[in-house]
C-alpha positions in Angstrom: 18.0 -34.8 -51.6 16.6 -38.3 -51.5 18.6 -40.7 -53.6 17.9 -44.4 -54.4 20.6 -46.8 -55.5 19.1 -49.9 -57.2 21.6 -52.8 -57.3 24.0 -53.1 -54.4 26.7 -55.2 -55.9 30.4 -54.3 -56.3 29.5 -51.0 -58.2 26.2 -50.0 -56.5 27.4 -50.3 -52.9 30.4 -48.0 -53.3 28.2 -45.5 -55.1 25.7 -45.6 -52.2 28.6 -45.2 -49.7 29.9 -42.1 -51.5 26.5 -40.5 -51.9 25.6 -40.9 -48.2 28.0 -38.2 -47.4 25.8 -35.6 -49.1 22.3 -37.1 -49.4 19.7 -39.4 -47.7 20.3 -42.7 -49.5 18.1 -45.8 -49.8 19.9 -48.9 -51.1 17.7 -51.4 -52.9 18.5 -54.9 -54.0 16.3 -58.0 -54.6 18.9 -60.2 -52.9 17.3 -60.5 -49.4 20.5 -62.3 -48.0 22.6 -59.3 -49.0 20.1 -56.8 -47.6 19.9 -58.7 -44.3 23.6 -58.8 -44.0 24.0 -55.1 -44.7 21.3 -54.2 -42.2 23.0 -56.3 -39.5 26.3 -54.5 -40.2 28.0 -57.3 -42.2 29.4 -56.5 -45.6 29.5 -59.8 -47.7 31.2 -58.0 -50.6 34.9 -58.1 -50.1 35.6 -55.3 -52.6 33.0 -52.8 -51.2 33.7 -50.3 -48.4 32.7 -51.0 -44.9 29.5 -49.1 -44.0 27.9 -47.6 -41.0 24.5 -49.2 -41.3 22.8 -46.1 -39.9 23.9 -44.0 -42.9 22.0 -45.9 -45.6 18.5 -47.4 -45.5 18.7 -50.9 -47.0 15.5 -52.4 -48.5 14.6 -55.4 -50.6 11.2 -53.9 -51.5 10.7 -50.3 -52.5 7.7 -48.6 -51.0 5.2 -47.4 -53.6 4.4 -44.1 -51.9 8.0 -42.8 -51.7 9.4 -40.5 -54.4 13.2 -40.0 -54.9 14.9 -37.0 -56.4 17.5 -39.2 -58.1 17.7 -43.0 -58.8 20.9 -44.8 -59.9 20.1 -48.1 -61.5 23.1 -50.4 -61.5 22.6 -53.5 -63.7 24.8 -56.6 -63.9 27.5 -56.5 -66.5 28.4 -59.8 -68.3 32.0 -60.9 -68.0 33.9 -63.0 -70.4 35.7 -66.1 -69.0 
């Protein structure tokens, strides 16, 4: 199954990491610094699991001709304080 995780923050990245065990996963985020770091094997998010960069395809632009079976869309959650 082809899965896309949209939003690779502290929630989306662990979800992508878990799903990679069972499916082909594409991780999408508009933060190009984050995508570049993840592609190079660096994880700038201290709370997220370390990843083998070959397991997940990280992109900052989704191709228009690719269809996914499932998409998880993770949006920012406001925090008080």
